[in-house]
N, C-alpha and C positions, 0 to 999 in steps of 0.2 A: 656337597654336591658331587654326583659320580664322575668318573673320567670320561665316560661315553658322552655325559652331556656337553663337555667342551669340544668335542670332535666336530669335524665339518660335516654338514649335513646336506643329503641331496636336495637339489632345487631345479625341479623341472621347469618353474616359470622362466627359466633362463635357457632353455633348449632352444636351439637355432639351426635349422637344417639348410639354412640358405647357401652354406659352402658346398653342400654336397651336389657332385654333378649327376643330375636326375637322366640326362642324356635325350630329354625332349621336353619342348614347352608345354604350358598349361593347356592349350587348345588339343594337342595331340595325346597327351595323358587322360584328358577328360572323355575325349573321344574312345581311347582304348579302354577306359572303365567300363563304359556302358556296352561294348562289343564283347568284352570279356564276360560281362554277366550274361549277356544275351546267349552267345555262342558257345563259350567254353565252360563256365561254372554252372549253367543252366542244366539241370539234369533232363529236361524234357526235350532238348535239342540232341536227337541221337545220330545226325549226319556226320560221319568223319571226313569227307572228301572236301568240304570248303575250308576246314580248319588251316592245313598248311598254307592254303592260298590268303586266307586273311592274316596270318601271321607275317607271311612275306609282304603284304601291302603296308604293314607296320614296322617293316624294317629287319625282321629276323631272317636269318639264313636256314632253309629247310630242306632237306633231301627228298629222295623219292621212298614211297613206301611207308611214310610216318603214320602211325595210327595213335591217336589221341582220343581218348574216351571221354564220355561227359563227366561234368563236374570237375575239370581240372582247372586250376587257378593260377594264371600267368602274370607275373607283376608287369615285367617291361619286356615286351618281343624284341625291342630294339637292341637288347642286351643278351640275346638269344641265338645260338647256333645248333641245329640240330643235322644230324648225318642222315644216312639212309636206313631204312627199316628200323627205326625206333619206336617202341612201345612205351606209352605213357598210359598209367591205369586211372580207373576212376578216381576222383578226388585228390590227386596229386597236387601238392603246392609248390610251385616254382616260384619262391621267393627271391628273384634275381635283380637285385638292385645293383648287383656286379655282374660282370660278363659270366653266363652259363654256357658252356661248351659240351655239346653232347655228341659223341662220336657215335659211327655206326652201329647197328645190331645191339644197342642198349636197351635195357628193361628198366622202367622206373614203375613199380607196382603200386597198387591201391593204397591211396593214403600217406604215400611217402611224402616226405617234406625235406626240399632243400633249400635251407635259409642261409642266404649269403650274406646278410647284414646283421648287425647288432647295435649295442651301445656300449660306450667305455664306461663301466660301472666304477672306475677309480675318479674319475671327474664329476664334479657336483652337478653339470649341465647335462651328463648323459649324450655326448656328442655321438652321432652316427659313425660305425665304423663297419667295413665291409671287405670281403675279399672273394676272388673268382673261384669258381668250381669247374672242374673238368672231369667228365666220365669218359674214359677211354672204352676203346673198341670191345664190344661184348661184356662191359661190366653190368652189374644187376643191383638195383637198390631194391630191397625187398619191401614187403608191406608194413606201412607205417613206422618204416626206418627214417632215421633223421641224418642228413648232411649238412655240417656246418660250413662257413665260408672259409676259403683257403685251402679246401681239400682236393685232392686227386684221387679218384679209384682208377688204378692203373689197369692195363688190359685184362679182361675178364676176371678182374676183382668181384666178390660177391658180399654184400651187406646184407646179412640175415634179417628177416622180418623182426621189427620192434627194436632195433638195436641204433645205437647212437654214436657217430664219430666224428670229432674233430681234429682227427689226424689222418694223412693220406694212407691208403691202402695198397699192398703190393699186388703185383700181377699173380692172376691164377690163384687166389689164396681166398678162403671163406673167413669171414669175420661175424662175430656174434657177441651182443651183451652191451652194456652201458657202464663205461666205455668200451667200444667193440675191441676185441683181441681176436687174433688169428686162431683158428681152431683145427683147420686142416687145408690140404691143397686142393684144389677144383680140378678134378680130372675129368676131361671131356670124352665122349663116347669115341671108341677106337684108339685112344692114346695109351701107350704103355707107360709106366711109372719109371721115372728117372731117378738121379739121385735125391734124397730126402730133402725137402725145403724147411729150413728152420721156422717154427711158429713164434714170429716175433712181429711187433708193430712196424708199419714202413716208417 
């Protein structure tokens, strides 16, 4: 008999999510499921202006000038805070089982994923685990990039298209790859270069 045969095995029949705070009762969550499908995920609903209003009705905090394109999937609006002039691109997936805070002038590009929850792979019953995500002012999550729970993108940090991060990103830095690493400073138009910023993870 091999050593692995004697090791503990995953047992998903023991999974129990009852302890996790979902933030809303079954009626509200069910209603949101259908509203989300009809007005947000649905690519045939092109109208932008009703979406912030709908999110507020379900408990989200949403600022002015927010643009949410068709195909966006939002898990729990009551765990969502959005500042002013935020753009969320087509097919973005906001899996916010924990608090998601998006400050003003943030871009979340097409197909980007913010996955705030996961499961503890060290335990046989795979209990739910999660962490909040904060996107500070002017930060940008590129197309098809992945941000995991517990991460903060600091002011004007940029996560390039297709990149993956499970760690927080420094302000005014561009990150690329899987795992994402700093590649250069993000210089804004009209800005003069100051002292060289070290290229290191946050």
